[in-house]
Every structure is written in structure tokens, then in C-alpha cells.
Phi, psi and omega in degrees: 000140177296125178306329181293339180271351180281155179279123178289145181228130173250132172265121179255114184227176184150151185293167185307127176083008183288340176116023180301310183293325175300316176297314181304313179299324177294318179299311186289341182265343183277157177270096179238000176073012179254147172260111189250129171264135184244130174245125182245147170242127176262149175251110178123167188282343179246118180264123181233352186296330180297323178289345177271349182262128184291153179054038187283337188307320187259343196245343190250132177246117190252137172244129183241036184264009176095237189287119182278354184292308188227316187289338178240023173303323176298324180293320175297319177298318180299312183297314179299320176297317178293329178300323185294340179286342177237044185303333182284355182265354182207160178224013180202147177231133171248126175255111178262114182274160172296154183294349180257015185263140165279123183291344182305306179294334177292316178295327177306323185306328185272006175235331185277326184265117187299318181297316181290322179296333182281338189250336187231149177235125179290115183274326182174163178240121182251121179247123173276136179241124178281104186296335185276343186228356188295328180302310180287331178296313177303328180280344182242352186224122175293328180299319182294329177291314180299323177298323177287318184297325185273349190292143164270325176232129174254116177263104180279097190265161179061040180292343177289349180263000185225144179282165188297323177300317178294322177297319180296318176297321182293319177299319178298321178293320181294324178288337172294328180279316184218105183270351180269340184282148175271133180255130180238126178271143182201162170241138181047042176053034182271091180227160177292147180300327181290357172276349186238322185257154174054045184277330188053040191259338186283123184239104185299323181296318177297319178296318178295328175294317179286324181219088184304335182270013181306318183270018172269104191286162174256141183239155177275014176224157186254336193216142172232134171234130178256135183231138175266119185238146166271167175304141177150185181253141185232152181247128172261112189248125185232143175263191178289141179219193186280356185224141181285347177222163174211126176276152177197162170225135175258118183258126178275158180056045181268112176283164187263351178298154182300316182297324181288325174298321178295315179299319177294326178294319178296321176298318178294329179304319180293320182294321183293341177284346180274147176303137183283151169275122182276124179246147178246158181312135182097343186281160174274137181265115176287137179288140173078011177241150174286121178237158174235115182277123177277118189238025186289329181288146185287160179086185184280145181237145184238138171229158193231152170206162185232141171241142186264350184210170175297126186202154167260129176249148180244125174266119176251103191245147185299326180240166180285156181300323184298325186295331180244010185045052184292129177230139173250127184226154168294138179259129180204169182280340181212152176292115184226153178296150180295155177291152179306132181084357183280160179268355182287150175246146179302138182214115181299140180295325181295322181289331177283343181073022180212129185287149174077028178270128182277328181173153180273141178265122179288146176284130180284316180216138170232153183218131176257130180253117183257119177293145181271351180222154174224136177277152177300121182291343179279344181269130180207180178232157175213152180234149173238125176230118183220142171276154175108177181264156182246138176284121186301318180298313179293324177295316178299320181293319181293315180296321179299317179295317183298310182292323180296316184275323188239007188303322181299325186266355178262102180291322187203142171214149182194160177156196182231145180226140178263101180277143178300127176083002180253131179283340183249148179287148179267121183256126182230154171215153179206153174226121185049238186268000176273131185226134177221134178216156180199160179294141178250214182290151175298149175295321182060227179269001180288148179295140182279094184239131178275129178231116181233137176235131178237135175236127184186194183255128177052050179288134181265086187300314178301316182295315180296321179296314184293322179289328179286322176305327180289345179272350180285145176275122182293143178250000000 
């Protein structure tokens, strides 16, 4: 396909609170003659960014599955694929990542998936940098460093909060990380649209020079085992492991060559983006579907599946087989030798911990997929959703105390509040100890519901929920 006929895509990234949504609103409100489709990724169980984006009803496609880096790459592929069905409605795509995302795996999507590569062209990566907070973020977050390193354009935002000497030092530090990016200074993300769109800036060869492993994808699973099976019913037997559940997909007709394992992995990325079917011990596992095995009960657990012909199946599992002592066995009423020509090996029922096992199936080929990044386990999100009105004085006292005591650990907060006596919802956003709020849209007939999202380190959710509840006006 002619590159000029592909849909250009800009990835908009930046750490929490850097100003991505502000920039997005500027782009959507300016007269630039482009029809833009926006894809957003929320971090946390309550998605509110779409409501913060103007004209969002027709233009914003939201994903609320958390990390856009690896676990929802399939979801991004799905949304991009669905967008092509309404190709006549847009001519540009903006992907806004969560502030905790490494943009590298997002960019990978436009090179690793053949269907997406044929329809879309990555135009550039724009990273917003919070001039007032980036110094401490670079010291505490690998993601913020990756966002700077991958940028084609670095928008040094909130320059009104920092003096010129500090800005010069900051620019020097950013150039030490990324010497190829162009740096643009701005306030409130106020830049010309041509600094963001139609850059023609992303150069895959340059990226591969800086990071040769760029096209090594990250997957939401850690292990693949391929088994050669005869027709029959099989038992998947697992012991106790480090997790009360395990996601997996069983792929039929799985070849053992490395290229075939890669193809199977890419196929499974899409399956993992679908909600899993929850299975309990004793249940049948459907082939080709994303399932979540419930493993809470102690001792060994068994799940079953059936194949109708001689076939190789690939198990793509969230954890490695070793972590759960995973075994695949023939299922039968009595322990019997395998049929002539079968792949099964004799396996005593007592050793398997399951009665009626005919034999364990040896793994023909196994492959471990190692993710290149891990998120800080101390960083998480929490949401508060409550109906009713809030007392402004109590709310102000609570937020002041919260930011004073925990502001350093609160990377980002945003949401809507129903203030007593106000006909419009109060829209607020904050980064660390900085807080900004203003009246938003009228409530109208919509229920007056408070929605607050906090992202930070070691958040004490029960205490914060209780303290916010104390701000509510009793009815």
C-alpha cells in the first residue's frame, strides 16, 4: 500500500498530569480541517477522561483496561480495526496513552501487526513534560524516562511555573536523554497544531539504533507449551502457585517453529484483550478462547478439554508451567497404557494427584516470553464514586490536608464533584501538591454523582474513602 494512503497516527504521551488532555482539547477545538479520531487509555477502574474531552461523543474511543503497554495491546488493535470500518469519518488518529505507559510498546503495534501496518502509519510521538515536576518524576519512574527517550517532539509544558534558569537546566537534562527530539516550550499546552500533527517524524531505523530490541514485543502471557495430541479428552492439572487465578488461551493447530510461535503469540494478544471466561476446577476449557482458571482452592486442580483429531495444541499461559507444576494428561476412568502410536507416556494416578489418569503428555516445545518492563508495584489507582452533594468547606479542608501530607505520593488526581448549591459540576485536576478546579457542564437531568480518581504510591484507599464520605452532606 502507498504510505500516503495510510492513516497517520500521533501517539500523545507524558507522565501523569503533564497536560495531555489540555493539549487534546486544544487540537479538537482548533480549525485545522482534519477529522480526528481519538483513542484514550485510562489507568484504573473508573474512566473519566472521555468526559474531560470536548466533543467526545463522536470522536473518543476509550479503553479502561489499565496498562496499554502489554496487556491491552490487543485492545488497541481491536479499536484500530473497528475504526477502519468507518474510515470515511476520519482522516487522522490520536492515541493518548495513560501517564504510566511506556510509549515503546504502543508504537510497536503499528509495526508488529500486519493488518494494522497496512492501514496506519506512525507519524510521530509527542511527549508532554511537566516542567514543575519532571525532575522528581525522572528520579522515581522508569516510565517518565522512557516517554522522554522515545519522543520525536518534547513539549516542555507549564513553563510559567519555573524560572528561565531552571528551564535551561531542565532542557539540558532532557537532551542528555534524547538528543534527537525537538523541544518546544509552552504554557497550558498552548502550541500550534503543526507541532503535533503531520510531523513525519517517526524514524524506525533511528529507534532501532537507539534500542535494537524495539521490535521485540511484550506479551500479556509468560509461557507457551506445545503438545502433540491424539483424539481424546485431556486433563490440565495444576498445583498451588503464586496467584489465585491464571489466564490462558489454548491454540489448536500450533506448529513448533519459532515463526509459528510468534504468529500464535500475536493471535493470542487479541484473545487476551477479550474478557476471560471464568472456569472452576472440573470445567471444560474451550479452545481458542481467553479463559481465567480459578485456583483458589488448596491442592491440585483439574480442568478438561477435548480434541477430535491428531493435532498440536499450544498453551499460552499467564504464568510459567513451573510456577503451578502444570501437567497435561490423558483423562480416563482407569490408568491404562497409551494406544499404539500415541504421544502419551504412562503416568501413575497417585503421582498426578488425580484419579483415573492414563498418562502425562510430554511438552514438545516450550517458549518463555519475558516482558521488558514492570510497573512499580507500589503505584496504583483508586476511585471514589458517591451520590449526593458535598460540603465545600469540608472538601477544601480534606483536600488541603491530603495534599499537605501525601502530595508527594499523589502523582495525579482528577474528577467531578457535586458541590452543594451549585448547578454545574466542579471539574478538578491535580498533580502532586498542585490543584486546579473550575465549574464544568451543568448537571441538568444527570444524576449528581461524585467521581474522583487518584493515582499514586501507597494510597490508603479505606482511609481516603472514609475521609471523603465525611465531606458528604447527610440527607
